C-alpha positions in Angstrom: 13.3 11.2 -8.0 13.6 15.2 -7.5 16.3 15.7 -10.5 18.1 12.5 -10.0 18.5 10.1 -13.0 17.6 6.5 -12.3 20.6 4.5 -13.0 20.7 0.4 -13.3 23.5 -1.3 -11.8 26.8 -1.4 -13.7 28.6 -4.5 -14.2 32.3 -4.9 -15.1 34.5 -7.7 -15.1 38.1 -7.9 -14.6 40.8 -7.5 -17.3 43.3 -9.2 -15.0 44.7 -9.9 -11.7 47.4 -7.8 -9.5 50.0 -10.1 -7.6 51.9 -8.7 -4.9 53.5 -9.8 -1.5 50.5 -8.9 0.6 48.7 -11.9 1.4 46.3 -10.2 3.6 44.8 -6.8 4.2 46.7 -6.0 7.5 50.0 -4.5 7.1 49.8 -3.6 3.3 51.3 0.1 2.9 48.2 2.4 2.4 49.5 4.0 -0.7 51.7 3.8 -3.8 54.2 6.0 -2.4 54.5 4.4 0.9 55.4 0.9 -1.0 58.4 2.3 -2.8 60.3 -0.9 -4.3 57.6 -3.1 -3.6 57.7 -5.5 -6.5 54.6 -7.2 -8.3 52.8 -8.3 -11.2 49.8 -7.4 -13.0 48.7 -10.5 -15.3 46.4 -9.4 -17.8 44.0 -12.0 -19.3 45.1 -13.2 -22.7 42.2 -11.9 -24.4 43.1 -8.2 -23.5 46.8 -8.6 -24.2 46.8 -6.9 -27.6 45.7 -3.7 -25.6 49.1 -3.4 -23.9 51.0 -2.8 -27.3 53.0 0.6 -26.7 52.5 0.1 -23.2 56.5 -0.1 -22.9 56.8 3.5 -23.5 55.7 5.0 -20.2 57.4 4.7 -17.0 54.3 4.4 -15.1 50.9 3.1 -15.2 47.5 3.9 -13.3 46.0 0.5 -11.9 42.4 0.6 -11.3 41.0 -2.6 -9.5 38.2 -3.7 -7.2 38.9 -3.5 -3.5 37.5 -7.3 -3.3 38.4 -7.5 0.2 36.7 -4.5 1.4 33.2 -4.2 3.4 31.1 -1.4 3.2 29.7 -0.1 6.5 29.4 3.4 6.5 29.6 7.0 4.6 31.7 8.1 7.7 34.7 6.5 8.1 38.0 6.6 10.4 40.7 6.6 7.8 44.5 5.0 8.7 46.1 8.3 9.6 43.7 9.8 11.5 41.3 9.5 14.6 38.5 11.8 13.3 35.6 10.4 11.0 35.5 12.0 7.7 33.0 11.3 5.0 34.0 8.3 2.8 34.1 10.5 -0.3 37.1 12.7 1.7 39.2 9.7 1.8 41.2 6.8 -0.1 39.5 4.2 2.6 38.9 1.0 0.7 35.5 0.6 2.1 33.1 2.6 -0.3 29.5 2.0 -1.8 31.7 1.1 -5.1 34.7 -0.5 -3.7 37.4 1.2 -6.3 40.8 1.8 -6.2 43.5 3.3 -7.8 47.4 3.0 -7.6 49.9 4.7 -9.7 53.1 2.3 -10.1 56.0 2.0 -11.5 56.3 0.0 -15.2 59.4 -2.1 -14.9 58.9 -4.3 -17.6 56.2 -5.9 -20.0 56.6 -9.7 -20.7 53.8 -10.8 -23.0 50.8 -10.3 -21.1 52.4 -9.8 -17.6 53.1 -6.4 -16.3 56.4 -6.4 -14.1 56.0 -3.4 -11.7 57.1 -1.7 -8.2 55.8 0.7 -6.0 52.7 -1.7 -5.0 50.3 -1.5 -2.7 47.8 -3.6 -3.6 46.4 -7.0 -2.0 47.6 -10.5 -3.6 44.9 -11.4 -5.9 43.1 -8.1 -6.5 41.0 -8.1 -9.7 42.3 -5.6 -12.0 39.4 -3.2 -13.9 41.6 -1.2 -16.2 45.1 -0.1 -16.9 45.7 4.0 -17.7 49.1 5.4 -18.6 50.4 8.0 -16.3 50.9 11.2 -18.4 52.8 14.0 -15.9 51.1 16.9 -18.3 47.7 15.2 -18.1 47.8 14.1 -14.2 49.6 16.9 -12.5 48.1 19.7 -10.9 49.6 23.0 -9.7 48.0 24.4 -6.4 46.7 21.2 -4.9 44.9 21.2 -1.3 45.0 18.3 0.3 42.1 19.1 3.1 42.2 17.1 6.5 45.3 15.1 5.2 47.7 18.0 5.0 48.5 17.7 8.9 48.5 14.0 8.9 50.2 13.1 5.5 53.7 13.0 7.6 52.3 9.6 8.9 52.2 8.0 5.7 55.5 6.1 5.7 54.5 4.2 8.8 50.9 3.8 8.0 49.7 0.3 7.3 46.5 -1.5 6.6 44.9 -2.8 10.0 42.3 -4.6 8.4 39.7 -2.0 9.9 37.7 -2.3 6.4 38.2 -6.0 5.3 35.7 -8.5 5.2 36.2 -12.0 6.5 
């Protein structure tokens, strides 16, 4: 295969479920920074509750989840904030070969196996794959370029999911 490794299919199982006010893909803010103040919960399965020990010390967490309603159609997509087509890997579109999403949310409180969060841009009932603490010293980068988004990022406050990447 010309130097490519042959990989088997990977299988992940959810560690919990994300709940939000958004019942349908349409109208979900397309990034957490456009969902300021939107409250939600992260229900971690009880078998993984011990893994939440000490998470209360972090103001923000990174949610890694499965876009369970996204339908992959093409490697070229027209993202929400642009009329031009771009390679799917140059976008944050939910419809991808591996429909994995990430959001940085504010951690308000922990109640046992439930995290109360804000700035949620995730569809209600989304399967949670993992949680990681947000650490500015690890996650912040200087000299960042935003590619084609640099001329479109001003559209973020008004941009909403219009359902174009959803199935059913």
